[in-house]
C-alpha positions in Angstrom: 34.6 -48.6 2.4 33.7 -47.3 -1.1 30.0 -48.3 -0.7 29.9 -46.6 2.7 31.4 -43.4 1.3 28.9 -43.4 -1.6 26.0 -44.0 0.8 27.1 -41.1 2.9 27.3 -38.9 -0.2 23.8 -39.8 -1.1 22.5 -38.8 2.4 23.3 -35.2 1.4 21.0 -35.2 -1.7 17.6 -34.5 -0.2 18.7 -31.8 2.2 21.1 -30.1 -0.2 18.4 -29.7 -2.9 15.9 -28.4 -0.4 18.2 -25.9 1.2 19.7 -24.8 -2.1 16.2 -24.1 -3.4 15.3 -21.9 -0.4 18.6 -20.1 -0.3 18.4 -19.4 -4.0 14.9 -18.1 -3.6 16.1 -15.5 -1.1 19.3 -14.5 -3.0 17.7 -14.3 -6.4 14.7 -12.3 -5.0 17.3 -9.7 -4.1 19.5 -9.9 -7.1 17.2 -11.1 -9.9 13.6 -10.2 -8.7 12.1 -10.4 -12.2 13.3 -14.0 -12.6 11.9 -15.0 -9.3 8.6 -13.2 -9.9 8.1 -15.2 -13.1 9.2 -18.3 -11.4 6.6 -17.8 -8.6 3.8 -17.2 -11.1 4.8 -20.4 -13.0 5.2 -22.4 -9.8 1.9 -21.3 -8.4 0.2 -22.2 -11.6 1.9 -25.6 -11.5 0.8 -26.0 -7.9 -2.8 -25.2 -8.9 -2.7 -27.8 -11.7 -1.2 -30.4 -9.4 -3.9 -29.6 -6.7 -6.6 -30.3 -9.3 -4.9 -33.4 -10.5 -4.5 -34.8 -7.0 -8.0 -33.8 -6.0 -9.4 -35.9 -8.8 -7.3 -38.9 -7.6 -8.6 -38.3 -4.1 -12.2 -38.3 -5.2 -11.7 -41.4 -7.2 -10.2 -43.2 -4.3 -13.0 -42.1 -2.0 -15.6 -43.6 -4.3 -13.6 -46.8 -4.6 -13.3 -47.0 -0.8 -17.0 -46.6 -0.4 -17.6 -49.4 -2.8 -14.9 -51.6 -1.1 -16.5 -51.1 2.3 -19.9 -52.1 1.0 -18.5 -55.2 -0.8 -19.2 -58.6 0.9 -15.6 -59.8 0.5 -16.1 -63.0 2.4 -18.9 -64.0 0.1 -16.7 -63.2 -2.9 -14.1 -65.6 -1.7 -16.5 -68.5 -2.2 -15.5 -68.7 -5.8 -12.0 -69.9 -4.7 -12.1 -73.5 -3.4 -8.9 -73.0 -1.5 -9.4 -69.6 0.1 -9.5 -71.0 3.6 -6.0 -72.2 3.2 -4.8 -68.6 3.4 -3.6 -67.7 6.9 -3.1 -64.3 8.3 -0.2 -63.7 10.7 -1.0 -60.4 12.5 1.9 -58.8 14.2 1.2 -56.0 16.8 4.4 -54.5 18.1 4.0 -52.4 21.2 6.1 -50.6 23.8 4.4 -48.5 26.5 0.9 -48.2 25.0 -1.9 -48.4 27.6 -4.0 -51.6 27.7 -7.1 -49.8 26.4 -5.3 -49.2 23.0 -4.2 -52.8 22.7 -7.6 -54.1 23.8 -9.5 -52.1 21.2 -7.3 -53.2 18.4 -7.6 -56.9 19.3 -11.3 -56.5 19.8 -11.7 -55.1 16.2 -9.8 -58.2 14.9 -12.0 -60.5 17.0 -15.1 -58.8 15.6 -14.0 -59.3 12.0 -15.9 -61.9 10.0 -12.8 -63.9 8.9 -12.5 -67.4 10.5 -10.5 -67.0 13.6 -8.7 -70.3 13.3 -7.0 -68.7 10.2 -5.8 -65.7 12.1 -2.6 -66.0 14.1 -2.0 -63.1 16.6 1.5 -62.1 17.7 1.7 -59.3 20.4 5.3 -58.2 20.3 6.2 -56.4 23.5 9.6 -54.7 24.3 11.7 -56.0 27.2 12.8 -52.4 27.9 9.2 -51.5 28.5 9.4 -53.6 31.7 6.6 -54.9 33.9 4.0 -52.6 32.5 4.2 -54.1 29.0 4.3 -57.6 30.5 1.2 -56.9 32.5 -0.6 -55.6 29.3 0.4 -58.7 27.4 -0.8 -61.0 30.1 -4.1 -59.1 30.4 -4.6 -59.3 26.6 -3.9 -63.0 26.5 -6.4 -63.6 29.3 -9.1 -61.6 27.6 -8.6 -62.6 23.9 -6.8 -66.0 24.2 -10.2 -67.8 23.8 -11.1 -65.6 20.8 -8.0 -66.6 18.9 -6.9 -70.3 18.8 -3.3 -69.1 18.0 -2.2 -66.2 20.2 1.6 -65.7 20.8 3.3 -63.1 23.0 6.9 -62.3 22.2 9.3 -60.2 24.2 12.0 -58.4 22.1 15.2 -58.3 24.1 16.8 -54.9 24.8 20.2 -53.8 23.5 20.8 -56.5 20.9 23.9 -55.6 18.8 23.3 -53.8 15.5 19.8 -52.8 16.4 18.0 -49.4 16.7 15.4 -49.8 19.4 12.1 -49.4 17.6 9.3 -51.0 15.7 11.4 -52.6 12.9 13.6 -54.6 15.3 10.6 -55.6 17.4 8.7 -56.8 14.3 11.7 -58.8 13.0 12.1 -60.6 16.3 8.3 -61.3 16.5 8.1 -62.6 13.0 10.9 -65.1 13.4 9.5 -66.3 16.7 6.1 -66.7 15.0 7.6 -68.6 12.2 9.1 -71.1 14.7 6.4 -71.3 17.3 3.3 -71.0 15.1 3.9 -71.5 11.4 6.3 -74.3 11.6 4.7 -75.9 14.7 1.3 -76.0 12.8 3.1 -77.2 9.6 1.6 -74.3 7.6 3.2 -73.8 4.1 4.9 -70.4 4.0 3.2 -69.6 0.7 -0.2 -69.7 2.4 0.7 -67.0 5.0 0.1 -63.3 4.7 1.8 -61.1 7.3 -0.2 -58.0 8.4 2.0 -55.8 10.5 -0.1 -53.3 12.3 0.6 -50.3 14.5 -0.8 -51.4 17.8 -3.6 -48.8 17.6 -4.9 -50.2 14.3 -8.6 -51.1 14.1 -9.7 -53.4 11.2 -13.1 -53.2 9.6 -15.2 -56.4 9.5 -14.3 -57.3 6.0 -10.6 -56.4 6.1 -9.2 -59.9 6.0 -11.7 -61.0 3.4 -10.7 -58.1 1.2 -7.0 -58.7 1.7 -7.4 -62.4 0.9 -9.4 -61.7 -2.2 -6.7 -59.3 -3.5 -4.0 -61.8 -2.7 -5.7 -64.6 -4.6 -6.5 -62.3 -7.6 -3.1 -60.5 -7.7 -1.1 -60.9 -10.9 2.0 -61.5 -8.8 0.7 -62.5 -5.3 4.1 -63.6 -3.9 5.8 -60.5 -5.2 3.5 -57.9 -3.8 2.7 -55.9 -0.7 -0.9 -55.0 0.1 -1.7 -51.6 1.3 -5.0 -50.5 3.0 -6.0 -46.8 3.4 -5.0 -45.5 6.9 -7.7 -43.4 8.5 -6.4 -41.6 11.6 -9.9 -41.3 13.1 -10.1 -43.6 16.2 -10.0 -40.6 18.6 -10.5 -37.8 16.0 -13.2 -36.1 18.1 -10.7 -35.7 21.0 -8.1 -34.1 18.7 -7.5 -30.3 18.6 -8.2 -28.6 15.2 -4.6 -28.6 14.0 -4.1 -32.3 14.8 -7.4 -33.1 13.1 -6.4 -31.3 9.9 -2.9 -32.9 9.9 -4.4 -36.4 10.5 -6.8 -36.0 7.6 -4.0 -34.6 5.4 -2.0 -37.7 6.0 -5.0 -39.9 5.1 -5.7 -37.9 2.0 -2.1 -38.3 0.7 -2.3 -42.0 1.1 -5.7 -42.0 -0.6 -4.2 -40.1 -3.6 -1.4 -42.6 -3.8 -3.8 -45.5 -3.9 -5.1 -44.2 -7.3 -1.5 -44.1 -8.5 -0.3 -47.6 -7.7 2.8 -47.3 -10.0 4.3 -45.0 -7.3 2.8 -46.5 -4.2 5.1 -47.8 -1.5 4.2 -49.4 1.9 3.2 -47.1 4.8 2.4 -47.9 8.4 0.0 -50.9 8.6 0.3 -53.2 5.6 0.6 -56.8 4.6 3.0 -59.0 2.6 3.7 -62.7 1.9 5.7 -64.6 4.5 8.2 -66.2 2.0 9.4 -62.8 0.9 9.9 -61.7 4.5 12.0 -64.7 5.3 14.1 -64.4 2.1 15.0 -60.8 2.8 15.7 -61.4 6.4 12.7 -59.5 7.8 12.7 -55.8 8.5 16.0 -54.1 8.9 16.8 -53.7 12.6 19.1 -50.6 12.4 16.7 -48.1 10.8 13.7 -45.9 11.8 11.5 -46.0 8.6 10.9 -49.7 8.6 7.4 -49.4 7.0 8.7 -47.8 3.8 12.1 -49.5 3.9 10.5 -53.0 3.6 9.3 -52.0 0.2 12.8 -51.1 -1.0 14.3 -54.2 0.6 11.9 -56.3 -1.5 12.3 -54.2 -4.6 16.1 -54.5 -4.6 16.2 -58.1 -3.5 13.9 -59.2 -6.4 15.6 -56.9 -8.9 12.6 -54.6 -9.4 10.0 -57.4 -9.4 8.0 -56.0 -6.5 4.9 -53.8 -6.3 2.2 -52.6 -3.9 -1.4 -53.6 -4.5 -3.8 -50.9 -3.3 -6.7 -52.4 -1.4 -9.0 -49.3 -1.4 -10.2 -50.6 1.9 -9.5 -48.7 5.2 -8.0 -49.5 8.6 -8.3 -46.9 11.3 -5.7 -45.6 13.7 -5.3 -42.9 16.4 -4.9 -39.3 15.6 -2.0 -37.7 17.5 -3.5 -36.5 20.8 -1.6 -35.7 24.0 -3.0 -34.7 27.4 -2.5 -31.0 26.7 -2.7 -28.8 23.6 1.0 -28.0 23.5 1.9 -31.6 24.2 -0.1 -32.5 21.1 1.8 -29.8 19.1 5.2 -31.2 20.2 4.1 -34.8 19.4 2.8 -33.8 16.0 6.1 -32.2 15.1 8.0 -35.2 16.3 5.7 -37.6 14.4 6.0 -35.6 11.2 9.8 -35.5 11.5 9.9 -39.2 12.0 7.8 -39.7 8.9 10.1 -37.3 7.0 13.0 -39.3 8.2 11.9 -41.6 5.4 14.5 -39.7 3.4 17.0 -42.2 4.8 15.6 -44.5 2.1 17.0 -42.3 -0.7 20.7 -43.3 -0.1 19.6 -46.9 0.3 17.7 -46.8 -3.0 20.5 -45.0 -4.8 23.2 -47.5 -3.6 21.0 -50.4 -4.5 20.3 -49.1 -8.0 24.1 -48.7 -8.6 24.8 -52.3 -7.6 22.0 -53.9 -9.6 22.2 -53.9 -13.4 19.1 -56.1 -13.6 16.7 -53.3 -12.8 15.9 -51.3 -16.0 17.4 -47.8 -16.3 13.9 -46.5 -16.9 12.6 -47.9 -13.6 15.6 -46.5 -11.8 15.1 -43.0 -13.2 11.4 -43.1 -12.5 11.9 -44.0 -8.8 14.8 -41.6 -8.3 12.8 -38.7 -9.8 9.7 -39.7 -7.8 11.6 -39.9 -4.5 13.6 -36.7 -5.0 10.5 -34.7 -6.1 8.5 -36.1 -3.1 11.0 -35.1 -0.4 11.9 -31.8 -2.1 8.2 -30.8 -2.3 7.6 -31.8 1.3 10.3 -29.5 2.5 9.9 -26.5 0.1 6.6 -26.2 -1.6 4.5 -24.7 1.2 7.3 -22.3 2.0 7.5 -21.1 -1.6 3.8 -20.7 -1.9 2.8 -19.2 1.5 6.0 -17.6 2.8 8.5 -16.7 0.1 6.2 -15.7 -2.7 6.3 -12.1 -1.6 10.1 -11.8 -1.4 10.7 -10.1 -4.8 8.4 -7.3 -3.7 10.0 -7.0 -0.3 13.7 -7.2 -1.2 13.7 -6.7 -4.9 14.8 -3.0 -4.6 13.3 0.3 -5.8 13.7 -0.4 -9.5 11.7 -3.6 -9.4 9.2 -2.0 -7.1 8.3 0.5 -9.8 7.6 -2.2 -12.4 4.1 -3.4 -13.5 5.2 -6.9 -12.6 5.9 -5.9 -9.0 2.5 -4.3 -8.8 0.7 -7.3 -10.3 2.6 -10.1 -8.7 0.5 -10.1 -5.4 -2.7 -9.9 -7.3 -1.7 -12.7 -9.7 -0.6 -15.1 -7.0 -3.7 -14.2 -4.9 -6.0 -15.2 -7.8 -4.1 -18.4 -8.4 -4.2 -19.3 -4.7 -7.9 -18.5 -4.6 -8.6 -21.1 -7.4 -6.2 -23.5 -5.6 -8.2 -23.2 -2.4 -11.0 -25.2 -4.1 -8.9 -28.2 -3.3 -8.9 -27.2 0.4 -12.7 -26.8 0.4 -13.0 -30.3 -1.3 -10.7 -31.8 1.4 -12.8 -30.1 4.2 -16.0 -31.6 2.9 -14.4 -35.0 2.4 -13.0 -35.0 6.0 -16.5 -34.6 7.4 -17.7 -37.5 5.3 -14.9 -39.7 6.8 -15.7 -38.9 10.4 -16.7 -41.9 12.5 -20.2 -42.1 13.9 -21.1 -39.0 15.9 -20.4 -39.2 19.6 -23.3 -38.1 21.9 -21.4 -35.0 23.0 -20.8 -33.9 19.4 -23.5 -31.5 18.3 -24.4 -30.6 14.7 -22.9 -27.2 15.0 -19.5 -28.8 15.6 -19.5 -29.9 12.0 -19.4 -26.3 10.8 -16.2 -25.8 12.8 -14.8 -29.0 11.3 -15.2 -27.4 7.9 -13.8 -24.0 8.9 -10.7 -25.4 10.6 -9.3 -26.3 7.2 -8.4 -22.6 6.9 -5.5 -23.6 9.2 -4.0 -25.7 6.4 -1.3 -23.2 5.4 0.0 -23.3 9.0 0.0 -27.1 9.1 1.8 -27.3 5.8 4.6 -25.1 7.0 5.0 -25.7 10.7 4.1 -29.4 10.6 5.2 -30.1 7.0 8.1 -28.1 5.7 9.8 -27.5 9.0 10.0 -31.1 10.2 11.0 -32.3 6.7 13.8 -29.8 6.6 14.8 -30.8 10.2 14.9 -34.5 9.2 16.8 -33.9 5.9 19.3 -31.6 7.7 19.9 -34.3 10.4 20.5 -36.8 7.6 23.1 -34.5 6.1 24.9 -33.9 9.5 24.8 -37.6 10.5 26.4 -38.9 13.7 24.7 -37.7 16.9 22.1 -35.8 14.8 20.6 -38.9 13.3 17.1 -39.7 14.5 16.3 -42.8 16.6 12.8 -44.3 16.6 10.3 -42.2 18.5 7.2 -44.0 19.8 4.1 -41.7 19.4 2.4 -41.6 22.8 -1.2 -42.9 22.7 -3.8 -41.1 24.8 -7.5 -41.9 24.8 
C-alpha cells in the first residue's frame, strides 16, 4: 500500500514542475516583470549555449555514423574465432500493419550479409488483429520461410489478465515462445543469443548484424548492456508532408546527439540486448506503454545499476509518420509524440526503484533523477518559454515596466540571441538533406531547396508537436485513472 502511494505521488512530479514553471512565468511577468525579463535573457543565452553544445555532438555522431556505415563489419569479425556462435533472435511485433510494411522489413534482413542460419526470425502477431494479421503472417512465412532456416510466427492472445494491449506484452509473449520453440529446441546457450526487438517497419542496413556482433564481442560488459542503433525515420520520407519530415528528422537528431553521450543513453524503439538478462527480468513489462525505454530501467534496477547502453553509431531506418491525408498525418503525429512523451511514466518507476535499492550509489541516483527531470521538463516547457512566453513581460508587465530601458531592449536582445541560435537549425537542415535516402525519380533537384527551407517550421513543430503533447501526457499521468494512456499503434501507410 505504501509503495503504491509513493509511486502515485511520484507520478505528479513531471507535470507539477512543468505546469508550475509555465504558470509562474505568466504570474511573475505581471507582478515581477523585471525578474522575468532577466530570466528570459539568461534562459535564452543558456538555450543558445546548449544548442551549440548539442550541435557539436550531432556533427560528431554524423561523422561516426558515416564511418560505421563504410566499415566492413563482417570482415572485422574474422579476428574472433567464435563469432559465428553468436545468434540473433529478431522479434517483429505487429498488429494491423499492411503486408508491404512487413515484407520490406523482412527483405532488408534477408539482404543483410550475416549468415542466415544465425538469424532467428519471430513475427509476433496479435490475436485481436484477426484474420488480416494471420493472412499477413502466412504470406510472410511463404515468401521468406526459405530465406531463414528458423522462422517462427507467434500469436499473442487477447485480453490476458494484467496486460495492456500493445507492443510490450506482444514482445514478451513472442520472446518466451521463441525461447521454448527455437532456442531450447536448437540447444543454443542463452549467453550466445542477442535479441533485436524491432518495430515492424524497421529496415536494417547490410552490415547491421555484423556491427552489432562486433560491439557485443568487444563490449566491456557484454551481458550487462543494451545495444542501440541510430533510428532514421526515412523509409517513406519523400511521401511525408513538410511538418512530418521536420519532426521525423528532429527525432533522429535527438537520438544521434544521445549516441555521443552514452552515459545518459537509454534504449529507444528498435534495439538489442542479451537473452539471459531478458529471461532474468521476466521480459518486457506487460502493463505499460513505454516498453522500449522501460526495459532499460528494468535491467538497471534489477542489476543494481550495473547496466548501460552501448551506442552502435550504425543506423536502422523506419517509417516517417504519414497518413492518407494531411490532417490525418497531423493527428497521428500528435498522438505519436504524446505516446513517446508518456515515457514520463518511467519517472515514478525509477524513483521507487531507487528508494528500495541501497546498492545503487547516491551519485548515480542523483544523476539519473536530474537527467530525467530535466529532460521531461525541457520537453514540455522550453519551446513555450522561448517562442511564446518570452514577450510576456512587455505585454503584461504594466506601464511602469513599459517605460524602462529593459522593456525596450528585451525584444532586441532575445531576437539577437535567437538569431545566433538559429545557426543550429540551419545546421540541422543541411544535415537532414545529407541523410535523405537515394533520390526517387519524381524528386527533382529543386525539391531539395524546399527541404532546406521547411526547417523554418521548427518553432511550430517544437510547440505544437513537442510541448503540447508532452504537457498532455504529463497531465494525464497526474490525473491517472481513465486519463492514463493505452498503447497507440502508429498507422503505417506507404
